[in-house]
Structure formats: structure tokens, C-alpha cells
C-alpha positions as a Markdown table, in Angstrom:
| # | Residue | x | y | z |
|---|---|---|---|---|
| 1 | Met | -1.8 | -12.0 | -6.1 |
| 2 | Lys | 1.3 | -9.9 | -6.1 |
| 3 | Ser | 1.2 | -6.2 | -7.0 |
| 4 | Val | 3.7 | -3.3 | -7.0 |
| 5 | Leu | 2.5 | 0.2 | -6.4 |
| 6 | Lys | 4.5 | 3.4 | -6.9 |
| 7 | Val | 3.6 | 6.2 | -4.4 |
| 8 | Ser | 4.8 | 9.7 | -5.6 |
| 9 | Asn | 4.5 | 11.5 | -2.2 |
| 10 | Met | 5.9 | 9.0 | 0.3 |
| 11 | Asn | 8.6 | 11.1 | 1.9 |
| 12 | Asn | 9.5 | 10.0 | 5.3 |
| 13 | Leu | 9.4 | 7.1 | 7.8 |
| 14 | Asn | 6.0 | 8.4 | 9.2 |
| 15 | Asp | 4.5 | 7.9 | 5.7 |
| 16 | Val | 6.0 | 4.4 | 5.5 |
| 17 | Asn | 4.4 | 3.5 | 8.9 |
| 18 | Lys | 1.0 | 5.0 | 8.0 |
| 19 | Ile | 0.9 | 3.1 | 4.7 |
| 20 | Arg | 2.1 | -0.2 | 6.2 |
| 21 | Asn | -0.5 | 0.1 | 9.0 |
| 22 | Leu | -3.3 | 1.0 | 6.6 |
| 23 | Ile | -2.6 | -1.9 | 4.2 |
| 24 | Ser | -2.0 | -4.5 | 7.0 |
| 25 | Gln | -5.5 | -3.7 | 8.5 |
| 26 | Asn | -7.2 | -5.1 | 5.4 |
| 27 | Glu | -8.4 | -8.7 | 5.5 |
| 28 | Gly | -6.6 | -10.7 | 2.8 |
| 29 | Val | -3.2 | -9.1 | 3.0 |
| 30 | Val | -0.5 | -11.7 | 3.2 |
| 31 | Ala | 2.6 | -9.5 | 3.0 |
| 32 | Cys | 3.5 | -5.9 | 2.5 |
| 33 | Tyr | 6.9 | -4.4 | 1.9 |
| 34 | Val | 7.3 | -0.6 | 1.7 |
| 35 | Asp | 10.5 | 0.9 | 0.4 |
| 36 | Arg | 10.8 | 4.6 | 1.1 |
| 37 | Lys | 13.8 | 5.3 | -1.1 |
| 38 | Ser | 12.2 | 3.9 | -4.3 |
| 39 | Ser | 8.7 | 4.8 | -3.2 |
| 40 | Ile | 7.5 | 1.3 | -4.0 |
| 41 | Ile | 5.0 | -0.9 | -2.2 |
| 42 | Glu | 5.1 | -4.6 | -2.9 |
| 43 | Leu | 1.9 | -6.3 | -1.8 |
| 44 | Ile | 0.8 | -9.9 | -1.7 |
| 45 | Tyr | -2.9 | -10.4 | -1.1 |
| 46 | Asp | -5.8 | -12.8 | -1.6 |
| 47 | Glu | -7.9 | -11.5 | -4.5 |
| 48 | Tyr | -10.9 | -13.3 | -3.2 |
| 49 | Leu | -11.0 | -11.2 | 0.0 |
| 50 | Leu | -9.5 | -7.9 | -1.2 |
| 51 | Lys | -9.3 | -5.9 | -4.5 |
| 52 | Leu | -6.4 | -3.8 | -5.4 |
| 53 | Asp | -8.7 | -0.9 | -6.1 |
| 54 | Asp | -9.9 | -0.9 | -2.5 |
| 55 | Ile | -6.3 | -0.6 | -1.3 |
| 56 | Ile | -5.6 | 2.2 | -3.7 |
| 57 | Asp | -8.8 | 4.0 | -2.7 |
| 58 | Ser | -7.9 | 3.8 | 1.0 |
| 59 | Met | -4.4 | 5.2 | 0.3 |
| 60 | Glu | -5.7 | 8.0 | -1.8 |
| 61 | Ser | -8.2 | 8.9 | 0.9 |
| 62 | Leu | -5.2 | 9.6 | 3.2 |
| 63 | Gly | -3.7 | 11.9 | 0.5 |
| 64 | Tyr | -1.2 | 9.6 | -1.1 |
| 65 | Ile | -0.8 | 9.7 | -4.9 |
| 66 | Ile | -0.5 | 6.3 | -6.6 |
| 67 | Val | 1.2 | 6.5 | -9.9 |
């Protein structure tokens, strides 16, 4: 499954690295691209192993706002 998320408070390279590391730790993530300039995350994952809501919840627990 491919999903695109918009993060409203991703401001610097440190945020990009935190988000990339957080997402890549989940079993079922195939690919993750984080674009700081457009605040977009493109994610390819296996729906059988991972739900999009789980990814969103984990990002929000770190203080990021998903639009």
C-alpha cells in the first residue's frame, strides 16, 4: 500500500531524521521518502503487517501534526 502524509511541523533535518527512523523501525515498511521542503512523507508498506493509523499515532506521540 502506498500512502502520502503531510506533516505540518516538520521544520529541519533533525525532524526528517527522527521521522525516517521512527517509520523505518516498523515491521512492514518497504520504503519511506521524507521531503522536508514540501513536508510530505511518501510511504510504501505491507497492510497485512502494519496499519497507517499505527504510523500516524507513533508520529503524533513524538509531537508531529499530521494534516
